[in-house]
Every structure is written in structure tokens, then in C-alpha cells.
Backbone atoms as SQL, in Angstrom:
CREATE TABLE atoms (id INTEGER PRIMARY KEY, chain TEXT, resi INTEGER, resn TEXT, atom TEXT, x REAL, y REAL, z REAL);
INSERT INTO atoms VALUES
  (1, 'A', 1, 'MET', 'N', 144.347, 222.665, 215.099),
  (2, 'A', 1, 'MET', 'CA', 143.822, 222.106, 216.248),
  (3, 'A', 1, 'MET', 'C', 143.374, 220.545, 216.339),
  (4, 'A', 2, 'PRO', 'N', 144.158, 219.970, 216.423),
  (5, 'A', 2, 'PRO', 'CA', 143.696, 218.193, 215.999),
  (6, 'A', 2, 'PRO', 'C', 142.993, 218.051, 217.163),
  (7, 'A', 3, 'GLY', 'N', 141.791, 217.303, 216.751),
  (8, 'A', 3, 'GLY', 'CA', 140.879, 216.612, 217.822),
  (9, 'A', 3, 'GLY', 'C', 139.968, 217.592, 218.178),
  (10, 'A', 4, 'SER', 'N', 139.893, 218.858, 217.705),
  (11, 'A', 4, 'SER', 'CA', 138.919, 220.020, 217.749),
  (12, 'A', 4, 'SER', 'C', 137.954, 220.189, 217.039),
  (13, 'A', 5, 'ALA', 'N', 136.540, 220.310, 216.916),
  (14, 'A', 5, 'ALA', 'CA', 135.611, 220.816, 215.710),
  (15, 'A', 5, 'ALA', 'C', 136.095, 222.071, 215.496),
  (16, 'A', 6, 'HIS', 'N', 137.191, 222.535, 215.189),
  (17, 'A', 6, 'HIS', 'CA', 137.473, 224.107, 214.527),
  (18, 'A', 6, 'HIS', 'C', 138.154, 223.777, 213.499),
  (19, 'A', 7, 'ALA', 'N', 138.307, 224.474, 212.168),
  (20, 'A', 7, 'ALA', 'CA', 138.786, 224.711, 210.804),
  (21, 'A', 7, 'ALA', 'C', 139.602, 225.718, 210.806),
  (22, 'A', 8, 'ARG', 'N', 141.035, 225.834, 210.635),
  (23, 'A', 8, 'ARG', 'CA', 141.837, 226.927, 210.132),
  (24, 'A', 8, 'ARG', 'C', 141.706, 227.247, 208.604),
  (25, 'A', 9, 'LEU', 'N', 141.416, 228.840, 208.496),
  (26, 'A', 9, 'LEU', 'CA', 141.684, 228.928, 206.973),
  (27, 'A', 9, 'LEU', 'C', 142.879, 229.998, 206.922),
  (28, 'A', 10, 'THR', 'N', 143.746, 230.188, 205.997),
  (29, 'A', 10, 'THR', 'CA', 144.215, 231.079, 205.754),
  (30, 'A', 10, 'THR', 'C', 143.819, 232.132, 204.324),
  (31, 'A', 11, 'ILE', 'N', 143.906, 233.509, 204.597),
  (32, 'A', 11, 'ILE', 'CA', 143.525, 234.202, 203.480),
  (33, 'A', 11, 'ILE', 'C', 144.716, 234.932, 202.957),
  (34, 'A', 12, 'GLU', 'N', 145.434, 234.942, 201.970),
  (35, 'A', 12, 'GLU', 'CA', 145.985, 235.986, 201.048),
  (36, 'A', 12, 'GLU', 'C', 145.203, 237.090, 200.568),
  (37, 'A', 13, 'PHE', 'N', 145.285, 238.214, 200.641),
  (38, 'A', 13, 'PHE', 'CA', 144.964, 239.401, 199.961),
  (39, 'A', 13, 'PHE', 'C', 145.693, 239.611, 198.909),
  (40, 'A', 14, 'ASP', 'N', 145.402, 239.998, 197.595),
  (41, 'A', 14, 'ASP', 'CA', 146.281, 240.785, 196.904),
  (42, 'A', 14, 'ASP', 'C', 145.765, 242.266, 196.942),
  (43, 'A', 15, 'LEU', 'N', 146.775, 243.174, 197.237),
  (44, 'A', 15, 'LEU', 'CA', 146.410, 244.268, 198.118),
  (45, 'A', 15, 'LEU', 'C', 146.334, 245.458, 196.638),
  (46, 'A', 16, 'SER', 'N', 146.741, 245.116, 195.899),
  (47, 'A', 16, 'SER', 'CA', 146.899, 245.753, 194.671),
  (48, 'A', 16, 'SER', 'C', 145.124, 245.746, 193.763),
  (49, 'A', 17, 'ALA', 'N', 144.589, 244.684, 194.173),
  (50, 'A', 17, 'ALA', 'CA', 143.388, 244.230, 193.387),
  (51, 'A', 17, 'ALA', 'C', 142.396, 244.988, 193.682),
  (52, 'A', 18, 'ASP', 'N', 141.403, 245.158, 192.540),
  (53, 'A', 18, 'ASP', 'CA', 140.284, 245.759, 192.557),
  (54, 'A', 18, 'ASP', 'C', 139.302, 245.414, 191.766),
  (55, 'A', 19, 'PRO', 'N', 138.190, 244.680, 191.698),
  (56, 'A', 19, 'PRO', 'CA', 137.694, 244.038, 193.607),
  (57, 'A', 19, 'PRO', 'C', 138.700, 243.294, 194.393),
  (58, 'A', 20, 'ILE', 'N', 138.490, 242.911, 195.244),
  (59, 'A', 20, 'ILE', 'CA', 139.148, 242.545, 196.167),
  (60, 'A', 20, 'ILE', 'C', 139.622, 240.917, 195.338),
  (61, 'A', 21, 'ALA', 'N', 140.822, 240.562, 196.029),
  (62, 'A', 21, 'ALA', 'CA', 141.272, 239.284, 195.356),
  (63, 'A', 21, 'ALA', 'C', 142.380, 238.532, 196.231),
  (64, 'A', 22, 'GLY', 'N', 142.494, 237.406, 195.948),
  (65, 'A', 22, 'GLY', 'CA', 143.681, 236.568, 196.844),
  (66, 'A', 22, 'GLY', 'C', 143.122, 235.406, 196.897),
  (67, 'A', 23, 'VAL', 'N', 143.874, 234.439, 197.693),
  (68, 'A', 23, 'VAL', 'CA', 143.767, 232.766, 197.585),
  (69, 'A', 23, 'VAL', 'C', 143.259, 232.695, 198.878),
  (70, 'A', 24, 'VAL', 'N', 142.618, 231.546, 199.108),
  (71, 'A', 24, 'VAL', 'CA', 142.062, 230.882, 200.354),
  (72, 'A', 24, 'VAL', 'C', 142.774, 229.780, 200.752),
  (73, 'A', 25, 'HIS', 'N', 143.632, 229.259, 201.671),
  (74, 'A', 25, 'HIS', 'CA', 144.160, 227.958, 201.743),
  (75, 'A', 25, 'HIS', 'C', 143.236, 227.346, 203.155),
  (76, 'A', 26, 'ASP', 'N', 143.274, 225.964, 203.306),
  (77, 'A', 26, 'ASP', 'CA', 142.718, 225.476, 204.280),
  (78, 'A', 26, 'ASP', 'C', 143.645, 224.903, 205.150),
  (79, 'A', 27, 'GLY', 'N', 144.614, 224.680, 204.935),
  (80, 'A', 27, 'GLY', 'CA', 145.469, 224.287, 205.842),
  (81, 'A', 27, 'GLY', 'C', 145.950, 222.671, 206.025),
  (82, 'A', 28, 'SER', 'N', 145.086, 222.211, 205.229),
  (83, 'A', 28, 'SER', 'CA', 145.290, 220.720, 205.295),
  (84, 'A', 28, 'SER', 'C', 146.036, 220.178, 203.578),
  (85, 'A', 29, 'ALA', 'N', 145.305, 220.775, 202.756),
  (86, 'A', 29, 'ALA', 'CA', 145.664, 220.131, 201.357),
  (87, 'A', 29, 'ALA', 'C', 147.187, 220.919, 200.678),
  (88, 'A', 30, 'GLY', 'N', 147.660, 222.069, 201.580),
  (89, 'A', 30, 'GLY', 'CA', 148.824, 222.570, 200.996),
  (90, 'A', 30, 'GLY', 'C', 148.734, 222.983, 199.844),
  (91, 'A', 31, 'THR', 'N', 147.453, 223.534, 199.148),
  (92, 'A', 31, 'THR', 'CA', 147.089, 224.117, 197.808),
  (93, 'A', 31, 'THR', 'C', 145.971, 225.293, 198.248),
  (94, 'A', 32, 'GLY', 'N', 146.090, 226.449, 197.474),
  (95, 'A', 32, 'GLY', 'CA', 144.863, 227.184, 197.576),
  (96, 'A', 32, 'GLY', 'C', 143.972, 227.400, 196.603),
  (97, 'A', 33, 'ARG', 'N', 142.670, 228.018, 196.828),
  (98, 'A', 33, 'ARG', 'CA', 141.935, 228.415, 195.661),
  (99, 'A', 33, 'ARG', 'C', 141.865, 229.719, 195.612),
  (100, 'A', 34, 'ALA', 'N', 141.989, 230.346, 194.478),
  (101, 'A', 34, 'ALA', 'CA', 141.820, 231.930, 194.152),
  (102, 'A', 34, 'ALA', 'C', 140.486, 232.499, 194.174),
  (103, 'A', 35, 'PHE', 'N', 140.094, 233.621, 194.310),
  (104, 'A', 35, 'PHE', 'CA', 139.043, 234.492, 194.396),
  (105, 'A', 35, 'PHE', 'C', 139.208, 235.737, 193.932),
  (106, 'A', 36, 'THR', 'N', 138.065, 236.486, 193.274),
  (107, 'A', 36, 'THR', 'CA', 137.887, 237.799, 192.778),
  (108, 'A', 36, 'THR', 'C', 136.682, 237.939, 193.417),
  (109, 'A', 37, 'GLY', 'N', 136.446, 239.006, 194.273),
  (110, 'A', 37, 'GLY', 'CA', 135.365, 239.789, 194.609),
  (111, 'A', 37, 'GLY', 'C', 134.660, 239.092, 195.791),
  (112, 'A', 38, 'TRP', 'N', 133.729, 239.790, 196.926),
  (113, 'A', 38, 'TRP', 'CA', 133.204, 239.518, 198.070),
  (114, 'A', 38, 'TRP', 'C', 132.346, 238.176, 198.168),
  (115, 'A', 39, 'MET', 'N', 131.359, 238.289, 196.923),
  (116, 'A', 39, 'MET', 'CA', 130.851, 237.108, 196.800),
  (117, 'A', 39, 'MET', 'C', 131.506, 235.726, 196.644),
  (118, 'A', 40, 'ALA', 'N', 132.874, 235.695, 195.617),
  (119, 'A', 40, 'ALA', 'CA', 133.683, 234.393, 195.549),
  (120, 'A', 40, 'ALA', 'C', 134.541, 234.206, 197.016),
  (121, 'A', 41, 'LEU', 'N', 135.059, 235.148, 197.642),
  (122, 'A', 41, 'LEU', 'CA', 135.544, 234.487, 198.801),
  (123, 'A', 41, 'LEU', 'C', 134.436, 234.444, 200.043),
  (124, 'A', 42, 'THR', 'N', 133.304, 234.489, 199.804),
  (125, 'A', 42, 'THR', 'CA', 132.382, 234.225, 200.735),
  (126, 'A', 42, 'THR', 'C', 132.109, 232.577, 199.977),
  (127, 'A', 43, 'GLY', 'N', 131.673, 232.607, 199.425),
  (128, 'A', 43, 'GLY', 'CA', 131.458, 230.945, 198.313),
  (129, 'A', 43, 'GLY', 'C', 132.832, 230.218, 198.802),
  (130, 'A', 44, 'LEU', 'N', 133.896, 230.845, 198.552),
  (131, 'A', 44, 'LEU', 'CA', 135.109, 229.718, 199.043),
  (132, 'A', 44, 'LEU', 'C', 135.301, 229.462, 200.450),
  (133, 'A', 45, 'ILE', 'N', 135.059, 230.027, 201.433),
  (134, 'A', 45, 'ILE', 'CA', 135.077, 230.160, 202.808),
  (135, 'A', 45, 'ILE', 'C', 133.887, 229.226, 203.048),
  (136, 'A', 46, 'GLU', 'N', 132.694, 229.214, 202.660),
  (137, 'A', 46, 'GLU', 'CA', 131.720, 228.323, 202.882),
  (138, 'A', 46, 'GLU', 'C', 131.883, 226.808, 202.452),
  (139, 'A', 47, 'ASP', 'N', 132.607, 226.754, 201.399),
  (140, 'A', 47, 'ASP', 'CA', 133.053, 225.488, 200.605),
  (141, 'A', 47, 'ASP', 'C', 134.154, 224.856, 201.282),
  (142, 'A', 48, 'THR', 'N', 134.897, 225.503, 201.737),
  (143, 'A', 48, 'THR', 'CA', 135.985, 225.154, 202.573),
  (144, 'A', 48, 'THR', 'C', 135.622, 224.451, 204.013),
  (145, 'A', 49, 'LEU', 'N', 134.634, 225.436, 204.346),
  (146, 'A', 49, 'LEU', 'CA', 133.782, 224.886, 206.013),
  (147, 'A', 49, 'LEU', 'C', 133.110, 223.764, 205.649),
  (148, 'A', 50, 'ASP', 'N', 132.419, 223.384, 204.491),
  (149, 'A', 50, 'ASP', 'CA', 131.479, 222.340, 204.230),
  (150, 'A', 50, 'ASP', 'C', 132.357, 221.371, 204.212),
  (151, 'A', 51, 'ALA', 'N', 133.412, 221.402, 203.722),
  (152, 'A', 51, 'ALA', 'CA', 134.567, 220.055, 203.361),
  (153, 'A', 51, 'ALA', 'C', 134.817, 219.670, 204.568),
  (154, 'A', 52, 'ALA', 'N', 135.441, 220.518, 205.336),
  (155, 'A', 52, 'ALA', 'CA', 135.875, 220.336, 206.887),
  (156, 'A', 52, 'ALA', 'C', 134.902, 219.787, 207.801),
  (157, 'A', 53, 'ARG', 'N', 133.590, 220.215, 207.566),
  (158, 'A', 53, 'ARG', 'CA', 132.366, 219.198, 208.393),
  (159, 'A', 53, 'ARG', 'C', 132.303, 217.941, 207.766),
  (160, 'A', 54, 'ARG', 'N', 132.051, 217.934, 206.372),
  (161, 'A', 54, 'ARG', 'CA', 132.236, 216.746, 205.825),
  (162, 'A', 54, 'ARG', 'C', 133.352, 215.386, 206.411),
  (163, 'A', 55, 'ASP', 'N', 134.505, 215.920, 206.450),
  (164, 'A', 55, 'ASP', 'CA', 135.649, 215.105, 206.569),
  (165, 'A', 55, 'ASP', 'C', 135.386, 214.772, 207.989),
  (166, 'A', 56, 'GLY', 'N', 134.998, 215.906, 208.867),
  (167, 'A', 56, 'GLY', 'CA', 134.995, 215.519, 210.263),
  (168, 'A', 56, 'GLY', 'C', 136.187, 215.711, 210.858),
  (169, 'A', 57, 'PRO', 'N', 136.406, 215.723, 212.378),
  (170, 'A', 57, 'PRO', 'CA', 137.600, 216.292, 212.868),
  (171, 'A', 57, 'PRO', 'C', 138.733, 215.328, 212.828),
  (172, 'A', 58, 'PRO', 'N', 139.712, 215.374, 212.593),
  (173, 'A', 58, 'PRO', 'CA', 141.182, 214.846, 212.395),
  (174, 'A', 58, 'PRO', 'C', 141.023, 213.722, 213.672),
  (175, 'A', 59, 'ARG', 'N', 141.177, 212.291, 213.285),
  (176, 'A', 59, 'ARG', 'CA', 141.534, 211.573, 214.434),
  (177, 'A', 59, 'ARG', 'C', 142.665, 211.471, 214.910),
  (178, 'A', 60, 'PRO', 'N', 142.591, 211.307, 216.422),
  (179, 'A', 60, 'PRO', 'CA', 143.922, 211.245, 217.641),
  (180, 'A', 60, 'PRO', 'C', 144.765, 210.491, 217.027),
  (181, 'A', 61, 'GLN', 'N', 146.018, 211.023, 217.131),
  (182, 'A', 61, 'GLN', 'CA', 147.278, 210.176, 216.645),
  (183, 'A', 61, 'GLN', 'C', 147.508, 209.098, 218.007),
  (184, 'A', 62, 'ALA', 'N', 147.808, 207.870, 217.432),
  (185, 'A', 62, 'ALA', 'CA', 147.991, 206.908, 218.593),
  (186, 'A', 62, 'ALA', 'C', 149.146, 207.317, 219.191),
  (187, 'A', 63, 'GLU', 'N', 149.378, 206.899, 220.713),
  (188, 'A', 63, 'GLU', 'CA', 150.929, 207.266, 221.194),
  (189, 'A', 63, 'GLU', 'C', 151.426, 205.919, 220.959),
  (190, 'A', 64, 'PRO', 'N', 152.988, 206.276, 221.234),
  (191, 'A', 64, 'PRO', 'CA', 154.065, 204.912, 220.727),
  (192, 'A', 64, 'PRO', 'C', 153.596, 203.971, 221.886),
  (193, 'A', 65, 'GLY', 'N', 153.567, 202.623, 221.332),
  (194, 'A', 65, 'GLY', 'CA', 153.306, 201.594, 222.639),
  (195, 'A', 65, 'GLY', 'C', 151.710, 201.595, 222.661),
  (196, 'A', 66, 'ARG', 'N', 150.641, 202.181, 222.521),
  (197, 'A', 66, 'ARG', 'CA', 149.354, 201.976, 222.874),
  (198, 'A', 66, 'ARG', 'C', 148.928, 202.068, 221.806),
  (199, 'A', 67, 'ASP', 'N', 147.724, 200.902, 221.892),
  (200, 'A', 67, 'ASP', 'CA', 146.756, 200.250, 221.179),
  (201, 'A', 67, 'ASP', 'C', 145.731, 201.492, 220.613),
  (202, 'A', 68, 'PRO', 'N', 145.714, 201.628, 219.188),
  (203, 'A', 68, 'PRO', 'CA', 144.902, 202.851, 219.007),
  (204, 'A', 68, 'PRO', 'C', 143.436, 202.496, 218.799),
  (205, 'A', 69, 'ARG', 'N', 143.029, 201.474, 219.347),
  (206, 'A', 69, 'ARG', 'CA', 141.559, 201.158, 219.503),
  (207, 'A', 69, 'ARG', 'C', 140.961, 201.401, 220.586);
């Protein structure tokens, strides 16, 4: 969602895990962060969204032949 105030997260769940476990991907770094348990999942979601807010929305791409200023 370039240019918007949205963030996209992908969560992979390990269906055989007990308690809940998996990996949260934020889509920008290409790597994920593992979690085990509901509190860890919630913490990763909050951390990832905080980082996205801090970094701000992506800057729009300049069109070819146009001055990006």
C-alpha cells in the first residue's frame, strides 16, 4: 500500500505448536521474527507497527521525466 498510512504484516503459524507459535513478517525487511505464545505474538505486532509508524509512509516514486521535488 505505497503512499498510504497502512502496514501489512504476514503471520505464519506453526499448526503443530502448543502453545501458539510462528513467525511475523512485516513485508519490508524480507525477514521474520519468531514468536511463541499469545503475549509474544501481540508484542511482535505492536513492535512492528511502532516501527512502521516511526518510519512513516513510504515516499512516492518519482515518475520518469518528472522532477521529484
